[in-house]
Kinemage of the C-alpha trace (Angstrom):
@kinemage 1
@onewidth
@group {chain A} dominant
@subgroup {mainchain}
@vectorlist {calphas} color= white
{ca met a 1} P -15.026 10.845 44.171
{ca lys a 2} L -17.025 13.008 41.752
{ca arg a 3} L -13.778 14.320 40.266
{ca val a 4} L -12.468 10.798 39.681
{ca ile a 5} L -15.704 9.796 37.935
{ca leu a 6} L -15.637 13.010 35.869
{ca phe a 7} L -11.988 12.363 34.955
{ca phe a 8} L -12.736 8.822 33.758
{ca ala a 9} L -15.846 9.987 31.879
{ca leu a 10} L -13.769 12.623 30.079
{ca met a 11} L -11.016 10.094 29.293
{ca ile a 12} L -13.535 7.644 27.828
{ca ala a 13} L -15.069 10.409 25.723
{ca phe a 14} L -11.603 11.515 24.549
{ca ile a 15} L -10.518 7.981 23.669
{ca gly a 16} L -13.819 7.396 21.876
{ca gln a 17} L -13.177 10.483 19.762
{ca ser a 18} L -9.639 9.491 18.821
{ca gln a 19} L -9.337 8.332 15.265
{ca val a 20} L -7.234 5.624 13.708
{ca leu a 21} L -5.445 7.190 10.754
{ca lys a 22} L -5.819 5.181 7.579
{ca pro a 23} L -4.844 7.515 4.741
{ca val a 24} L -4.478 4.774 2.087
{ca lys a 25} L -7.176 2.486 0.697
{ca trp a 26} L -6.107 -0.443 -1.506
{ca thr a 27} L -8.193 -1.993 -4.287
{ca thr a 28} L -7.300 -4.744 -6.738
{ca ser a 29} L -8.222 -5.554 -10.312
{ca val a 30} L -7.085 -7.934 -13.039
{ca asn a 31} L -6.516 -7.244 -16.752
{ca lys a 32} L -6.448 -10.171 -19.158
{ca ile a 33} L -3.548 -9.718 -21.584
{ca ser a 34} L -3.862 -13.055 -23.424
{ca ala a 35} L -5.213 -16.557 -22.814
{ca thr a 36} L -2.267 -17.293 -20.512
{ca glu a 37} L -1.098 -13.860 -19.326
{ca tyr a 38} L -2.747 -11.492 -16.851
{ca glu a 39} L -1.844 -8.189 -15.235
{ca leu a 40} L -2.555 -7.803 -11.517
{ca val a 41} L -3.232 -4.167 -10.550
{ca ala a 42} L -3.081 -2.909 -6.966
{ca thr a 43} L -4.340 0.673 -6.725
{ca ala a 44} L -3.674 2.892 -3.722
{ca thr a 45} L -6.109 5.756 -3.177
{ca ile a 46} L -4.301 8.272 -0.971
{ca lys a 47} L -6.074 10.909 1.121
{ca pro a 48} L -5.175 14.545 0.354
{ca gly a 49} L -2.066 15.791 2.141
{ca trp a 50} L -0.513 12.320 2.440
{ca his a 51} L 2.060 10.607 0.237
{ca leu a 52} L 2.985 6.962 -0.296
{ca tyr a 53} L 6.584 6.001 -1.017
{ca ser a 54} L 7.880 4.223 -4.107
{ca gln a 55} L 9.230 0.674 -4.211
{ca thr a 56} L 12.669 2.097 -4.963
{ca ile a 57} L 13.927 4.204 -2.059
{ca pro a 58} L 17.632 4.696 -1.306
{ca glu a 59} L 19.097 3.042 1.784
{ca asn a 60} L 18.543 5.002 5.026
{ca gly a 61} L 15.399 6.565 3.609
{ca pro a 62} L 11.772 5.907 4.491
{ca lys a 63} L 10.348 2.390 4.215
{ca pro a 64} L 9.681 1.588 0.533
{ca thr a 65} L 6.431 0.025 -0.657
{ca lys a 66} L 6.925 -3.727 -1.010
{ca phe a 67} L 4.741 -6.420 -2.573
{ca val a 68} L 5.006 -10.101 -1.722
{ca phe a 69} L 2.984 -12.537 -3.839
{ca ala a 70} L 2.136 -15.849 -2.196
{ca gly a 71} L 3.402 -18.937 -3.963
{ca asn a 72} L 0.769 -20.675 -6.045
{ca pro a 73} L 1.166 -23.595 -8.476
{ca asn a 74} L -1.289 -21.932 -10.896
{ca tyr a 75} L 0.971 -19.088 -12.052
{ca leu a 76} L 4.478 -17.707 -12.515
{ca lys a 77} L 5.428 -14.066 -11.918
{ca lys a 78} L 6.786 -12.279 -14.988
{ca gly a 79} L 9.320 -9.604 -14.122
{ca ile a 80} L 9.037 -7.164 -11.243
{ca thr a 81} L 6.112 -5.103 -10.007
{ca ser a 82} L 5.946 -1.831 -11.954
{ca glu a 83} L 4.612 1.464 -10.618
{ca asp a 84} L 3.293 4.820 -11.829
{ca lys a 85} L 5.620 7.758 -12.507
{ca gly a 86} L 4.997 9.616 -9.214
{ca his a 87} L 6.982 12.633 -7.993
{ca thr a 88} L 10.716 12.718 -7.295
{ca val a 89} L 11.847 15.394 -4.845
{ca gln a 90} L 14.848 16.287 -2.720
{ca asp a 91} L 13.538 15.399 0.734
{ca pro a 92} L 14.843 17.817 3.419
{ca ile a 93} L 14.349 15.347 6.288
{ca phe a 94} L 16.025 12.319 4.718
{ca glu a 95} L 18.419 14.509 2.675
{ca met a 96} L 18.060 12.458 -0.502
{ca gln a 97} L 16.069 12.157 -3.716
{ca ile a 98} L 12.829 10.302 -2.918
{ca lys a 99} L 10.000 9.179 -5.183
{ca tyr a 100} L 6.475 9.224 -3.799
{ca phe a 101} L 2.834 9.252 -4.892
{ca glu a 102} L -0.043 11.596 -4.082
{ca asn a 103} L -3.785 10.951 -4.504
{ca lys a 104} L -3.503 7.658 -6.417
{ca ala a 105} L -0.883 5.113 -7.426
{ca ala a 106} L -1.131 1.917 -9.459
{ca phe a 107} L 1.267 -1.004 -9.115
{ca lys a 108} L 1.201 -3.736 -11.782
{ca gln a 109} L 2.497 -7.293 -11.801
{ca arg a 110} L 2.258 -9.592 -14.826
{ca ile a 111} L 1.718 -13.306 -14.358
{ca lys a 112} L 1.673 -16.307 -16.691
{ca leu a 113} L -0.861 -19.037 -16.015
{ca lys a 114} L 0.419 -22.580 -15.601
{ca gly a 115} L -3.031 -24.102 -15.301
{ca lys a 116} L -6.607 -23.141 -15.893
{ca ala a 117} L -8.524 -20.300 -14.256
{ca pro a 118} L -10.297 -19.543 -11.955
{ca phe a 119} L -8.148 -19.091 -8.874
{ca lys a 120} L -7.074 -16.336 -6.518
{ca val a 121} L -3.664 -14.738 -6.173
{ca lys a 122} L -2.917 -13.618 -2.649
{ca ala a 123} L -0.413 -10.878 -1.941
{ca thr a 124} L 0.721 -8.598 0.844
{ca val a 125} L 1.708 -4.954 0.515
{ca glu a 126} L 3.844 -3.215 3.121
{ca tyr a 127} L 4.000 0.560 2.871
{ca met a 128} L 4.692 3.801 4.717
{ca val a 129} L 2.883 7.140 4.374
{ca cys a 130} L 3.727 10.636 5.547
{ca asp a 131} L 2.161 14.069 5.508
{ca asp a 132} L 3.917 17.415 6.063
{ca ser a 133} L 4.230 16.920 9.807
{ca arg a 134} L 4.426 13.174 10.531
{ca cys a 135} L 4.954 9.686 9.227
{ca leu a 136} L 2.901 6.680 10.198
{ca pro a 137} L 4.629 3.398 11.032
{ca pro a 138} L 4.870 0.875 8.190
{ca thr a 139} L 1.552 -0.874 7.554
{ca glu a 140} L 0.917 -4.291 6.030
{ca glu a 141} L -2.283 -5.202 4.179
{ca asp a 142} L -3.471 -8.358 2.471
{ca leu a 143} L -4.552 -8.169 -1.169
{ca glu a 144} L -6.426 -10.675 -3.306
{ca phe a 145} L -6.720 -10.868 -7.089
{ca ser a 146} L -9.383 -13.036 -8.762
{ca ile a 147} L -8.312 -14.733 -11.987
{ca lys a 148} L -11.387 -15.754 -13.979
């Protein structure tokens, strides 16, 4: 009986010590371009050793970063979401050219106001990150941009 209790005590301690990996932290900001145009900026801060994939990944590669902006009668999207330059490498695992980001990456989306501010733009980002030995499953996070 003592062994069973010791086993469960060790398992609880081990599980308590396990850590949820969260190598990317997202922040948002808004730049006013004109009276009716704004730039929404989603910035990914990436922990050392990890990399975040671009929005443009060839088919059969890792999951690309994807932004979905919720419909809102207060604005119209202008163009596509742009991204920083990043690094393009020949990936030995996927056997293709892949663009990714280390440390930090900014993604920008321009919008045109249809009404008056203030309001909030809600978005979702889905992304995948890897380090030199593993990849985490795709993760989805909610973002919010405040138009003032």
